[in-house]
N, CA, C, O and the ligand as a Tripos MOL2 file, in Angstrom:
@<TRIPOS>MOLECULE
protein
  277   275    70     0     0
PROTEIN
NO_CHARGES

@<TRIPOS>ATOM
      1 N           6.6610    6.6340   15.0230 N.3       1 MET1
      2 CA          6.5050    5.7400   13.8290 C.3       1 MET1
      3 C           6.6690    6.4510   12.5710 C.2       1 MET1
      4 O           5.9790    7.4510   12.3710 O.2       1 MET1
      5 N           7.5310    6.0370   11.6730 N.am      2 THR2
      6 CA          7.8120    6.6960   10.4630 C.3       2 THR2
      7 C           6.5980    6.4430    9.4590 C.2       2 THR2
      8 O           5.7710    5.5640    9.7010 O.2       2 THR2
      9 N           6.5260    7.2320    8.3450 N.am      3 VAL3
     10 CA          5.4660    6.9810    7.4270 C.3       3 VAL3
     11 C           5.6340    5.5840    6.7550 C.2       3 VAL3
     12 O           4.6670    4.8910    6.4420 O.2       3 VAL3
     13 N           6.9320    5.2210    6.5570 N.am      4 LEU4
     14 CA          7.2060    3.9300    5.9250 C.3       4 LEU4
     15 C           6.6980    2.8230    6.9030 C.2       4 LEU4
     16 O           6.0930    1.8590    6.4350 O.2       4 LEU4
     17 N           6.9080    2.9230    8.1640 N.am      5 GLU5
     18 CA          6.3850    1.9330    9.1380 C.3       5 GLU5
     19 C           4.8990    1.9130    9.1780 C.2       5 GLU5
     20 O           4.2910    0.8460    9.2640 O.2       5 GLU5
     21 N           4.2830    3.0910    9.1180 N.am      6 GLN6
     22 CA          2.8240    3.1450    9.0740 C.3       6 GLN6
     23 C           2.2210    2.4430    7.9090 C.2       6 GLN6
     24 O           1.2500    1.6990    8.0530 O.2       6 GLN6
     25 N           2.8190    2.6840    6.6800 N.am      7 VAL7
     26 CA          2.4080    2.0720    5.5450 C.3       7 VAL7
     27 C           2.5830    0.5430    5.5620 C.2       7 VAL7
     28 O           1.7020   -0.2080    5.1420 O.2       7 VAL7
     29 N           3.7160    0.1260    6.0460 N.am      8 ARG8
     30 CA          3.9590   -1.3260    6.1050 C.3       8 ARG8
     31 C           3.0330   -1.9750    7.0660 C.2       8 ARG8
     32 O           2.5130   -3.0600    6.8100 O.2       8 ARG8
     33 N           2.8040   -1.2750    8.2550 N.am      9 ASP9
     34 CA          1.9160   -1.8990    9.2230 C.3       9 ASP9
     35 C           0.4700   -2.0100    8.6830 C.2       9 ASP9
     36 O          -0.2120   -3.0040    8.9300 O.2       9 ASP9
     37 N           0.0570   -1.0710    8.0120 N.am     10 LEU10
     38 CA         -1.3310   -1.0560    7.3640 C.3      10 LEU10
     39 C          -1.4190   -2.2050    6.4330 C.2      10 LEU10
     40 O          -2.3880   -2.9610    6.5020 O.2      10 LEU10
     41 N          -0.4250   -2.3960    5.5220 N.am     11 ILE11
     42 CA         -0.4530   -3.4640    4.5500 C.3      11 ILE11
     43 C          -0.4780   -4.8530    5.1910 C.2      11 ILE11
     44 O          -1.1870   -5.7650    4.7660 O.2      11 ILE11
     45 N           0.3410   -4.9540    6.2390 N.am     12 VAL12
     46 CA          0.3710   -6.2220    6.9470 C.3      12 VAL12
     47 C          -0.9020   -6.5660    7.6610 C.2      12 VAL12
     48 O          -1.2800   -7.7330    7.7660 O.2      12 VAL12
     49 N          -1.6000   -5.4850    8.1800 N.am     13 ARG13
     50 CA         -2.8500   -5.7290    8.8510 C.3      13 ARG13
     51 C          -3.9270   -6.1040    7.8880 C.2      13 ARG13
     52 O          -4.8320   -6.8580    8.2440 O.2      13 ARG13
     53 N          -3.8660   -5.6020    6.6670 N.am     14 GLN14
     54 CA         -4.9110   -5.8640    5.5920 C.3      14 GLN14
     55 C          -4.5320   -7.2090    4.9540 C.2      14 GLN14
     56 O          -5.3600   -7.7270    4.2050 O.2      14 GLN14
     57 N          -3.4100   -7.7980    5.1690 N.am     15 SER15
     58 CA         -2.9560   -8.9930    4.5170 C.3      15 SER15
     59 C          -4.0160  -10.0700    4.6240 C.2      15 SER15
     60 O          -4.6880  -10.1690    5.6510 O.2      15 SER15
     61 N          -4.1840  -10.8830    3.5850 N.am     16 PRO16
     62 CA         -3.5340  -10.8770    2.3010 C.3      16 PRO16
     63 C          -4.2810   -9.8630    1.2460 C.2      16 PRO16
     64 O          -3.9570   -9.8520    0.0580 O.2      16 PRO16
     65 N          -5.2340   -9.0750    1.7390 N.am     17 ALA17
     66 CA         -5.9990   -8.1740    0.8130 C.3      17 ALA17
     67 C          -5.0830   -7.1230    0.2380 C.2      17 ALA17
     68 O          -4.3360   -6.5000    0.9910 O.2      17 ALA17
     69 N          -5.1060   -6.8880   -1.1110 N.am     18 PRO18
     70 CA         -4.3070   -5.8560   -1.6830 C.3      18 PRO18
     71 C          -4.8480   -4.4430   -1.4310 C.2      18 PRO18
     72 O          -6.0550   -4.2830   -1.2460 O.2      18 PRO18
     73 N          -3.9940   -3.4200   -1.4180 N.am     19 LEU19
     74 CA         -4.3880   -2.0380   -1.2250 C.3      19 LEU19
     75 C          -3.6980   -1.1960   -2.2520 C.2      19 LEU19
     76 O          -2.5170   -1.4010   -2.5310 O.2      19 LEU19
     77 N          -4.4290   -0.2200   -2.8420 N.am     20 CYS20
     78 CA         -3.8090    0.6450   -3.8120 C.3      20 CYS20
     79 C          -3.1730    1.8810   -3.0420 C.2      20 CYS20
     80 O          -3.4550    2.1020   -1.8650 O.2      20 CYS20
     81 N          -2.3150    2.6580   -3.7590 N.am     21 ASP21
     82 CA         -1.7110    3.7740   -3.1290 C.3      21 ASP21
     83 C          -2.6830    4.8210   -2.6100 C.2      21 ASP21
     84 O          -2.4900    5.4230   -1.5540 O.2      21 ASP21
     85 N          -3.7510    5.0160   -3.4080 N.am     22 ASP22
     86 CA         -4.8110    6.0330   -3.0240 C.3      22 ASP22
     87 C          -5.4380    5.6510   -1.6610 C.2      22 ASP22
     88 O          -5.5860    6.4760   -0.7590 O.2      22 ASP22
     89 N          -5.7950    4.3580   -1.5670 N.am     23 CYS23
     90 CA         -6.4250    3.8650   -0.3530 C.3      23 CYS23
     91 C          -5.5500    3.8790    0.8670 C.2      23 CYS23
     92 O          -5.9860    4.1060    1.9950 O.2      23 CYS23
     93 N          -4.2350    3.6120    0.5710 N.am     24 ILE24
     94 CA         -3.2240    3.7900    1.6940 C.3      24 ILE24
     95 C          -3.1400    5.1530    2.1380 C.2      24 ILE24
     96 O          -3.1420    5.4130    3.3410 O.2      24 ILE24
     97 N          -3.0620    6.1100    1.1880 N.am     25 ALA25
     98 CA         -2.9350    7.5010    1.5220 C.3      25 ALA25
     99 C          -4.1450    7.9640    2.2490 C.2      25 ALA25
    100 O          -4.0490    8.7530    3.1890 O.2      25 ALA25
    101 N          -5.3190    7.4770    1.8220 N.am     26 ASP26
    102 CA         -6.5330    7.8370    2.4390 C.3      26 ASP26
    103 C          -6.6740    7.2570    3.8560 C.2      26 ASP26
    104 O          -7.1430    7.9580    4.7530 O.2      26 ASP26
    105 N          -6.2860    6.0200    4.0710 N.am     27 LYS27
    106 CA         -6.4900    5.4460    5.4420 C.3      27 LYS27
    107 C          -5.4420    6.0120    6.3950 C.2      27 LYS27
    108 O          -5.6980    6.1360    7.5920 O.2      27 LYS27
    109 N          -4.2920    6.3490    5.8870 N.am     28 LEU28
    110 CA         -3.2550    6.8850    6.7870 C.3      28 LEU28
    111 C          -3.3270    8.4820    6.8620 C.2      28 LEU28
    112 O          -2.5680    9.1380    7.5740 O.2      28 LEU28
    113 N          -4.2950    9.0200    6.0730 N.am     29 GLN29
    114 CA         -4.4860   10.4300    6.0240 C.3      29 GLN29
    115 C          -3.2190   11.1620    5.7070 C.2      29 GLN29
    116 O          -2.8320   12.1360    6.3520 O.2      29 GLN29
    117 N          -2.5890   10.6420    4.6730 N.am     30 LEU30
    118 CA         -1.3310   11.2410    4.1400 C.3      30 LEU30
    119 C          -1.8250   12.4320    3.2650 C.2      30 LEU30
    120 O          -2.7130   12.3040    2.4230 O.2      30 LEU30
    121 N          -1.2030   13.5570    3.5200 N.am     31 SER31
    122 CA         -1.6100   14.6520    2.6250 C.3      31 SER31
    123 C          -1.2380   14.6250    1.2120 C.2      31 SER31
    124 O          -1.9210   15.1530    0.3350 O.2      31 SER31
    125 N          -0.0480   13.9490    0.9920 N.am     32 ILE32
    126 CA          0.4490   13.8800   -0.3790 C.3      32 ILE32
    127 C           0.3690   12.4960   -0.7740 C.2      32 ILE32
    128 O           0.9860   11.6320   -0.1510 O.2      32 ILE32
    129 N          -0.4810   12.1880   -1.9440 N.am     33 ARG33
    130 CA         -0.6280   10.8360   -2.4180 C.3      33 ARG33
    131 C           0.6940   10.3130   -2.8990 C.2      33 ARG33
    132 O           0.9170    9.1080   -2.7840 O.2      33 ARG33
    133 N           1.5840   11.1020   -3.4230 N.am     34 GLN34
    134 CA          2.8580   10.6260   -3.9140 C.3      34 GLN34
    135 C           3.6470    9.9900   -2.7440 C.2      34 GLN34
    136 O           4.4490    9.0710   -2.9080 O.2      34 GLN34
    137 N           3.3780   10.5080   -1.6460 N.am     35 HIS35
    138 CA          4.0880    9.9240   -0.3510 C.3      35 HIS35
    139 C           3.8120    8.4570   -0.3280 C.2      35 HIS35
    140 O           4.7500    7.6650   -0.2310 O.2      35 HIS35
    141 N           2.5500    8.0450   -0.4140 N.am     36 ALA36
    142 CA          2.2320    6.5910   -0.4200 C.3      36 ALA36
    143 C           2.8190    5.8820   -1.5090 C.2      36 ALA36
    144 O           3.3730    4.7970   -1.3350 O.2      36 ALA36
    145 N           2.7230    6.4750   -2.7020 N.am     37 ASN37
    146 CA          3.3540    5.9080   -3.9290 C.3      37 ASN37
    147 C           4.8800    5.5600   -3.7250 C.2      37 ASN37
    148 O           5.3830    4.4870   -4.0600 O.2      37 ASN37
    149 N           5.5240    6.5700   -3.1540 N.am     38 HIS38
    150 CA          6.9630    6.4060   -2.9260 C.3      38 HIS38
    151 C           7.2420    5.2600   -1.9130 C.2      38 HIS38
    152 O           8.1670    4.4680   -2.0910 O.2      38 HIS38
    153 N           6.4120    5.2050   -0.8510 N.am     39 LYS39
    154 CA          6.6660    4.1800    0.1720 C.3      39 LYS39
    155 C           6.2960    2.7800   -0.2930 C.2      39 LYS39
    156 O           6.9360    1.7910    0.0650 O.2      39 LYS39
    157 N           5.2310    2.7280   -1.1120 N.am     40 THR40
    158 CA          4.8440    1.2850   -1.5440 C.3      40 THR40
    159 C           6.0140    0.8030   -2.5530 C.2      40 THR40
    160 O           6.3610   -0.3760   -2.6280 O.2      40 THR40
    161 N           6.5580    1.8010   -3.2880 N.am     41 ARG41
    162 CA          7.6320    1.3690   -4.1890 C.3      41 ARG41
    163 C           8.9350    0.8710   -3.4200 C.2      41 ARG41
    164 O           9.6680   -0.0340   -3.8190 O.2      41 ARG41
    165 N           9.0870    1.5430   -2.3580 N.am     42 GLU42
    166 CA         10.2070    1.1250   -1.4080 C.3      42 GLU42
    167 C           9.8970   -0.1980   -0.8120 C.2      42 GLU42
    168 O          10.8130   -1.0050   -0.6570 O.2      42 GLU42
    169 N           8.5970   -0.5070   -0.4400 N.am     43 LEU43
    170 CA          8.2680   -1.7330    0.1230 C.3      43 LEU43
    171 C           8.2480   -2.7980   -0.8540 C.2      43 LEU43
    172 O           8.4690   -3.9440   -0.4630 O.2      43 LEU43
    173 N           7.9990   -2.5560   -2.1390 N.am     44 ALA44
    174 CA          7.9270   -3.5020   -3.1810 C.3      44 ALA44
    175 C           9.1980   -4.2740   -3.4140 C.2      44 ALA44
    176 O           9.1860   -5.3930   -3.9270 O.2      44 ALA44
    177 N          10.2770   -3.6670   -3.0340 N.am     45 ILE45
    178 CA         11.6000   -4.3020   -3.2010 C.3      45 ILE45
    179 C          12.0320   -5.0270   -1.9410 C.2      45 ILE45
    180 O          13.1090   -5.6190   -1.8630 O.2      45 ILE45
    181 N          11.1420   -4.9560   -0.9550 N.am     46 THR46
    182 CA         11.3970   -5.5550    0.3880 C.3      46 THR46
    183 C          10.7820   -7.0520    0.2780 C.2      46 THR46
    184 O           9.6940   -7.2180   -0.2740 O.2      46 THR46
    185 N          11.4460   -8.0320    0.7720 N.am     47 SER47
    186 CA         10.9390   -9.3290    0.7390 C.3      47 SER47
    187 C           9.5270   -9.4890    1.4460 C.2      47 SER47
    188 O           9.3110   -8.8430    2.4720 O.2      47 SER47
    189 N           8.6230  -10.2810    0.9550 N.am     48 GLY48
    190 CA          7.4270  -10.4310    1.5780 C.3      48 GLY48
    191 C           6.2280   -9.5090    1.0620 C.2      48 GLY48
    192 O           5.0560   -9.7260    1.3690 O.2      48 GLY48
    193 N           6.6340   -8.4940    0.2730 N.am     49 PHE49
    194 CA          5.6740   -7.5700   -0.2740 C.3      49 PHE49
    195 C           5.5320   -7.7450   -1.8500 C.2      49 PHE49
    196 O           6.5220   -7.9080   -2.5630 O.2      49 PHE49
    197 N           4.3410   -7.7030   -2.3040 N.am     50 ASP50
    198 CA          4.1490   -7.8920   -3.7320 C.3      50 ASP50
    199 C           3.3450   -6.7520   -4.3190 C.2      50 ASP50
    200 O           2.2140   -6.4980   -3.9040 O.2      50 ASP50
    201 N           3.9280   -6.0690   -5.2800 N.am     51 ARG51
    202 CA          3.2800   -4.9180   -5.8880 C.3      51 ARG51
    203 C           3.0130   -5.1950   -7.3560 C.2      51 ARG51
    204 O           3.9260   -5.4520   -8.1410 O.2      51 ARG51
    205 N           1.7100   -5.1360   -7.7090 N.am     52 ARG52
    206 CA          1.3390   -5.4100   -9.1250 C.3      52 ARG52
    207 C           0.0320   -4.8130   -9.4670 C.2      52 ARG52
    208 O          -0.6920   -4.3350   -8.5930 O.2      52 ARG52
    209 N          -0.3000   -4.8280  -10.7730 N.am     53 LYS53
    210 CA         -1.5740   -4.2040  -11.2110 C.3      53 LYS53
    211 C          -2.6770   -5.2180  -10.8600 C.2      53 LYS53
    212 O          -2.6350   -6.3450  -11.3530 O.2      53 LYS53
    213 N          -3.6580   -4.8520  -10.0270 N.am     54 ASP54
    214 CA         -4.6770   -5.8060   -9.6030 C.3      54 ASP54
    215 C          -5.8660   -4.9610   -8.9930 C.2      54 ASP54
    216 O          -5.8340   -3.7350   -8.8910 O.2      54 ASP54
    217 N          -6.8870   -5.7400   -8.6120 N.am     55 VAL55
    218 CA         -8.0110   -5.0610   -8.0520 C.3      55 VAL55
    219 C          -7.7700   -4.7020   -6.5580 C.2      55 VAL55
    220 O          -7.4280   -5.5670   -5.7510 O.2      55 VAL55
    221 N          -7.9520   -3.4470   -6.2260 N.am     56 CYS56
    222 CA         -7.8310   -3.0200   -4.8170 C.3      56 CYS56
    223 C          -8.9770   -3.5390   -4.0120 C.2      56 CYS56
    224 O         -10.1230   -3.4510   -4.4510 O.2      56 CYS56
    225 N          -8.7060   -4.0930   -2.8110 N.am     57 SER57
    226 CA         -9.6710   -4.7280   -1.9360 C.3      57 SER57
    227 C         -10.6000   -3.6830   -1.3180 C.2      57 SER57
    228 O         -11.6470   -4.0380   -0.7780 O.2      57 SER57
    229 N         -10.2370   -2.4110   -1.3880 N.am     58 VAL58
    230 CA        -11.0050   -1.3100   -0.6530 C.3      58 VAL58
    231 C         -11.8140   -0.5990   -1.6630 C.2      58 VAL58
    232 O         -13.0350   -0.5820   -1.5050 O.2      58 VAL58
    233 N         -11.2430    0.0350   -2.7580 N.am     59 CYS59
    234 CA        -12.0630    0.7860   -3.6630 C.3      59 CYS59
    235 C         -12.4750    0.0270   -4.9380 C.2      59 CYS59
    236 O         -13.2560    0.5610   -5.7250 O.2      59 CYS59
    237 N         -11.9860   -1.1750   -5.1620 N.am     60 GLY60
    238 CA        -12.3640   -2.0120   -6.2020 C.3      60 GLY60
    239 C         -11.8160   -1.6650   -7.5410 C.2      60 GLY60
    240 O         -12.1570   -2.3260   -8.5220 O.2      60 GLY60
    241 N         -10.9550   -0.6290   -7.6440 N.am     61 SER61
    242 CA        -10.3560   -0.1860   -8.9020 C.3      61 SER61
    243 C          -9.2620   -1.1300   -9.2600 C.2      61 SER61
    244 O          -8.6440   -1.7260   -8.3780 O.2      61 SER61
    245 N          -8.9870   -1.2950  -10.6050 N.am     62 THR62
    246 CA         -7.8370   -2.0350  -11.0890 C.3      62 THR62
    247 C          -6.6380   -1.0170  -11.2240 C.2      62 THR62
    248 O          -6.6610   -0.1580  -12.1060 O.2      62 THR62
    249 N          -5.6810   -1.1190  -10.4110 N.am     63 LYS63
    250 CA         -4.5630   -0.2550  -10.4380 C.3      63 LYS63
    251 C          -3.3880   -0.8380   -9.7330 C.2      63 LYS63
    252 O          -3.4720   -1.9820   -9.2870 O.2      63 LYS63
    253 N          -2.2970   -0.1390   -9.5980 N.am     64 LYS64
    254 CA         -1.1400   -0.7430   -8.8720 C.3      64 LYS64
    255 C          -1.5170   -0.9390   -7.3500 C.2      64 LYS64
    256 O          -1.8330    0.0340   -6.6650 O.2      64 LYS64
    257 N          -1.4800   -2.1000   -6.8890 N.am     65 VAL65
    258 CA         -1.8020   -2.4700   -5.4860 C.3      65 VAL65
    259 C          -0.5540   -3.1480   -4.8660 C.2      65 VAL65
    260 O           0.3260   -3.6580   -5.5580 O.2      65 VAL65
    261 N          -0.5410   -3.1170   -3.5370 N.am     66 ILE66
    262 CA          0.4820   -3.8540   -2.8490 C.3      66 ILE66
    263 C          -0.1360   -4.8300   -1.7410 C.2      66 ILE66
    264 O          -1.1570   -4.5230   -1.1260 O.2      66 ILE66
    265 N           0.4980   -5.9260   -1.5470 N.am     67 ARG67
    266 CA         -0.0380   -6.7280   -0.5040 C.3      67 ARG67
    267 C           1.1160   -7.4320    0.2420 C.2      67 ARG67
    268 O           2.2280   -7.5060   -0.2810 O.2      67 ARG67
    269 N           0.8800   -7.9090    1.3610 N.am     68 HIS68
    270 CA          1.8990   -8.7030    2.1110 C.3      68 HIS68
    271 C           1.6390  -10.1540    1.8170 C.2      68 HIS68
    272 O           0.5630  -10.6610    2.1340 O.2      68 HIS68
    273 N           2.5910  -10.8360    1.2220 N.am     69 ALA69
    274 CA          2.3830  -12.2570    0.9340 C.3      69 ALA69
    275 C           2.6470  -13.1560    2.0760 C.2      69 ALA69
    276 O           2.5060  -14.3730    1.9500 O.2      69 ALA69
    277 ZN         -7.9860    1.4010   -3.4940 Zn       70 ZN70
@<TRIPOS>BOND
     1     1     2 1
     2     2     3 1
     3     3     4 2
     4     3     5 am
     5     5     6 1
     6     6     7 1
     7     7     8 2
     8     7     9 am
     9     9    10 1
    10    10    11 1
    11    11    12 2
    12    11    13 am
    13    13    14 1
    14    14    15 1
    15    15    16 2
    16    15    17 am
    17    17    18 1
    18    18    19 1
    19    19    20 2
    20    19    21 am
    21    21    22 1
    22    22    23 1
    23    23    24 2
    24    23    25 am
    25    25    26 1
    26    26    27 1
    27    27    28 2
    28    27    29 am
    29    29    30 1
    30    30    31 1
    31    31    32 2
    32    31    33 am
    33    33    34 1
    34    34    35 1
    35    35    36 2
    36    35    37 am
    37    37    38 1
    38    38    39 1
    39    39    40 2
    40    39    41 am
    41    41    42 1
    42    42    43 1
    43    43    44 2
    44    43    45 am
    45    45    46 1
    46    46    47 1
    47    47    48 2
    48    47    49 am
    49    49    50 1
    50    50    51 1
    51    51    52 2
    52    51    53 am
    53    53    54 1
    54    54    55 1
    55    55    56 2
    56    55    57 am
    57    57    58 1
    58    58    59 1
    59    59    60 2
    60    59    61 am
    61    61    62 1
    62    62    63 1
    63    63    64 2
    64    63    65 am
    65    65    66 1
    66    66    67 1
    67    67    68 2
    68    67    69 am
    69    69    70 1
    70    70    71 1
    71    71    72 2
    72    71    73 am
    73    73    74 1
    74    74    75 1
    75    75    76 2
    76    75    77 am
    77    77    78 1
    78    78    79 1
    79    79    80 2
    80    79    81 am
    81    81    82 1
    82    82    83 1
    83    83    84 2
    84    83    85 am
    85    85    86 1
    86    86    87 1
    87    87    88 2
    88    87    89 am
    89    89    90 1
    90    90    91 1
    91    91    92 2
    92    91    93 am
    93    93    94 1
    94    94    95 1
    95    95    96 2
    96    95    97 am
    97    97    98 1
    98    98    99 1
    99    99   100 2
   100    99   101 am
   101   101   102 1
   102   102   103 1
   103   103   104 2
   104   103   105 am
   105   105   106 1
   106   106   107 1
   107   107   108 2
   108   107   109 am
   109   109   110 1
   110   110   111 1
   111   111   112 2
   112   111   113 am
   113   113   114 1
   114   114   115 1
   115   115   116 2
   116   115   117 am
   117   117   118 1
   118   118   119 1
   119   119   120 2
   120   119   121 am
   121   121   122 1
   122   122   123 1
   123   123   124 2
   124   123   125 am
   125   125   126 1
   126   126   127 1
   127   127   128 2
   128   127   129 am
   129   129   130 1
   130   130   131 1
   131   131   132 2
   132   131   133 am
   133   133   134 1
   134   134   135 1
   135   135   136 2
   136   135   137 am
   137   137   138 1
   138   138   139 1
   139   139   140 2
   140   139   141 am
   141   141   142 1
   142   142   143 1
   143   143   144 2
   144   143   145 am
   145   145   146 1
   146   146   147 1
   147   147   148 2
   148   147   149 am
   149   149   150 1
   150   150   151 1
   151   151   152 2
   152   151   153 am
   153   153   154 1
   154   154   155 1
   155   155   156 2
   156   155   157 am
   157   157   158 1
   158   158   159 1
   159   159   160 2
   160   159   161 am
   161   161   162 1
   162   162   163 1
   163   163   164 2
   164   163   165 am
   165   165   166 1
   166   166   167 1
   167   167   168 2
   168   167   169 am
   169   169   170 1
   170   170   171 1
   171   171   172 2
   172   171   173 am
   173   173   174 1
   174   174   175 1
   175   175   176 2
   176   175   177 am
   177   177   178 1
   178   178   179 1
   179   179   180 2
   180   179   181 am
   181   181   182 1
   182   182   183 1
   183   183   184 2
   184   183   185 am
   185   185   186 1
   186   186   187 1
   187   187   188 2
   188   187   189 am
   189   189   190 1
   190   190   191 1
   191   191   192 2
   192   191   193 am
   193   193   194 1
   194   194   195 1
   195   195   196 2
   196   195   197 am
   197   197   198 1
   198   198   199 1
   199   199   200 2
   200   199   201 am
   201   201   202 1
   202   202   203 1
   203   203   204 2
   204   203   205 am
   205   205   206 1
   206   206   207 1
   207   207   208 2
   208   207   209 am
   209   209   210 1
   210   210   211 1
   211   211   212 2
   212   211   213 am
   213   213   214 1
   214   214   215 1
   215   215   216 2
   216   215   217 am
   217   217   218 1
   218   218   219 1
   219   219   220 2
   220   219   221 am
   221   221   222 1
   222   222   223 1
   223   223   224 2
   224   223   225 am
   225   225   226 1
   226   226   227 1
   227   227   228 2
   228   227   229 am
   229   229   230 1
   230   230   231 1
   231   231   232 2
   232   231   233 am
   233   233   234 1
   234   234   235 1
   235   235   236 2
   236   235   237 am
   237   237   238 1
   238   238   239 1
   239   239   240 2
   240   239   241 am
   241   241   242 1
   242   242   243 1
   243   243   244 2
   244   243   245 am
   245   245   246 1
   246   246   247 1
   247   247   248 2
   248   247   249 am
   249   249   250 1
   250   250   251 1
   251   251   252 2
   252   251   253 am
   253   253   254 1
   254   254   255 1
   255   255   256 2
   256   255   257 am
   257   257   258 1
   258   258   259 1
   259   259   260 2
   260   259   261 am
   261   261   262 1
   262   262   263 1
   263   263   264 2
   264   263   265 am
   265   265   266 1
   266   266   267 1
   267   267   268 2
   268   267   269 am
   269   269   270 1
   270   270   271 1
   271   271   272 2
   272   271   273 am
   273   273   274 1
   274   274   275 1
   275   275   276 2
@<TRIPOS>SUBSTRUCTURE
     1 MET1         2 RESIDUE 1 A MET
     2 THR2         6 RESIDUE 1 A THR
     3 VAL3        10 RESIDUE 1 A VAL
     4 LEU4        14 RESIDUE 1 A LEU
     5 GLU5        18 RESIDUE 1 A GLU
     6 GLN6        22 RESIDUE 1 A GLN
     7 VAL7        26 RESIDUE 1 A VAL
     8 ARG8        30 RESIDUE 1 A ARG
     9 ASP9        34 RESIDUE 1 A ASP
    10 LEU10       38 RESIDUE 1 A LEU
    11 ILE11       42 RESIDUE 1 A ILE
    12 VAL12       46 RESIDUE 1 A VAL
    13 ARG13       50 RESIDUE 1 A ARG
    14 GLN14       54 RESIDUE 1 A GLN
    15 SER15       58 RESIDUE 1 A SER
    16 PRO16       62 RESIDUE 1 A PRO
    17 ALA17       66 RESIDUE 1 A ALA
    18 PRO18       70 RESIDUE 1 A PRO
    19 LEU19       74 RESIDUE 1 A LEU
    20 CYS20       78 RESIDUE 1 A CYS
    21 ASP21       82 RESIDUE 1 A ASP
    22 ASP22       86 RESIDUE 1 A ASP
    23 CYS23       90 RESIDUE 1 A CYS
    24 ILE24       94 RESIDUE 1 A ILE
    25 ALA25       98 RESIDUE 1 A ALA
    26 ASP26      102 RESIDUE 1 A ASP
    27 LYS27      106 RESIDUE 1 A LYS
    28 LEU28      110 RESIDUE 1 A LEU
    29 GLN29      114 RESIDUE 1 A GLN
    30 LEU30      118 RESIDUE 1 A LEU
    31 SER31      122 RESIDUE 1 A SER
    32 ILE32      126 RESIDUE 1 A ILE
    33 ARG33      130 RESIDUE 1 A ARG
    34 GLN34      134 RESIDUE 1 A GLN
    35 HIS35      138 RESIDUE 1 A HIS
    36 ALA36      142 RESIDUE 1 A ALA
    37 ASN37      146 RESIDUE 1 A ASN
    38 HIS38      150 RESIDUE 1 A HIS
    39 LYS39      154 RESIDUE 1 A LYS
    40 THR40      158 RESIDUE 1 A THR
    41 ARG41      162 RESIDUE 1 A ARG
    42 GLU42      166 RESIDUE 1 A GLU
    43 LEU43      170 RESIDUE 1 A LEU
    44 ALA44      174 RESIDUE 1 A ALA
    45 ILE45      178 RESIDUE 1 A ILE
    46 THR46      182 RESIDUE 1 A THR
    47 SER47      186 RESIDUE 1 A SER
    48 GLY48      190 RESIDUE 1 A GLY
    49 PHE49      194 RESIDUE 1 A PHE
    50 ASP50      198 RESIDUE 1 A ASP
    51 ARG51      202 RESIDUE 1 A ARG
    52 ARG52      206 RESIDUE 1 A ARG
    53 LYS53      210 RESIDUE 1 A LYS
    54 ASP54      214 RESIDUE 1 A ASP
    55 VAL55      218 RESIDUE 1 A VAL
    56 CYS56      222 RESIDUE 1 A CYS
    57 SER57      226 RESIDUE 1 A SER
    58 VAL58      230 RESIDUE 1 A VAL
    59 CYS59      234 RESIDUE 1 A CYS
    60 GLY60      238 RESIDUE 1 A GLY
    61 SER61      242 RESIDUE 1 A SER
    62 THR62      246 RESIDUE 1 A THR
    63 LYS63      250 RESIDUE 1 A LYS
    64 LYS64      254 RESIDUE 1 A LYS
    65 VAL65      258 RESIDUE 1 A VAL
    66 ILE66      262 RESIDUE 1 A ILE
    67 ARG67      266 RESIDUE 1 A ARG
    68 HIS68      270 RESIDUE 1 A HIS
    69 ALA69      274 RESIDUE 1 A ALA
    70 ZN70       277 GROUP 0 **** ****
């Protein structure tokens, strides 16, 4: 499974709850946070995914989150 697939799978499983890049990196134990950021930006242009500034369902911070609509 590629990192992109892992990220997508995690977001779909948490659906419709939004997740921020930090929590995605944390849950998938990605060593580089930028890795999650890059993947969510890639998914944001994929249909069915929504990336916006909102409250993360895991850490409660208001930041860029992504969810599966
Ligand atoms: Zn979070």
